[in-house]
Structures are given as C-alpha cells and as structure tokens.
N, C-alpha and C positions, 0 to 999 in steps of 0.2 A: 561421511568419512569413516564412521565407526564400522559400517558394514564392509567397506573396501579394505580397511585395515585388518578386520577379522579374516577376510579372504586371503590377504597376503600372509598373515600369521599362520593360517591353516596350511597354505602352500609351503611355507618354510618348515613347519613342523613335519609335514608329510614327506618332504623331499630328502630328509636325513641330514640337512646342513645345520640343524639346530645347535650343534656343538660350537659353531662360529658365533652363536648368540648366547654365550655364557653357559651353554650346555643344558638348558632346560626350556621347556615349552614357552613360547611367547603368549599362548592363550591362557596359561596359568598365572601370568603376571598381571599387575594392574595395567591399565591402558597407558599410563605415563611411563612405566618401566619398559613395556614392550616397545612403545614408539621410540624411546630413547635408545634402546638396544639396536633397533633397526637403523636409526639415524647414525649411530656411532659405527655400525658395520657396513652400511651402504654408501655413505657420503664420505669419500676419501679424496684427498688431493685438493689442489686449488681450483676454484671455479665458482660460478654463481649457482646457488641452489635456491630455487623459488618454491616455497611451500605455502599452500593456501590453508588458512584456518589453523595455524600452528598452535594457537592458544587452546584449541579444542582437545589437543592431545597431550599437552604439557602443562603441568601446574606452574604457577608464577615463579616458584623457586628454581625450576629447571629450564625456564625459557632462556636464561642467560648462559650461553655456552662459552 
C-alpha cells in the first residue's frame, strides 16, 4: 500500500492540484497526514467506501472519523 500511495501522492503533487490538499505536498507530510488529506478530499457524499488495510495508513487516534 505504501508504494501505491506514494505514486498517488506523486501524481497529485505533479498535476498541480496540490492546492486542494491544503496547499502543500503530500509527500512532505507524514503517511497519516497524507492519507487523511486524500480521504477528506476524495471521498465525498453518501455511499459505501471500502478501504483495505486502513490501519496501515492511519494511527489509532485518526481511525475514528
């Protein structure tokens, strides 16, 4: 998962849409901060969201949304 997320963060940083993710690089944040920023910006509206190995990306304090 870490490699896939790094690739996603790289694509977001290079595409110029980093401003929608609080204005600074996802790769310069901790893994937890980056994942949470993507989660808050990508998952909108009602619907089922199925995430595999969520605990790998979020600390126990941030798992409760």
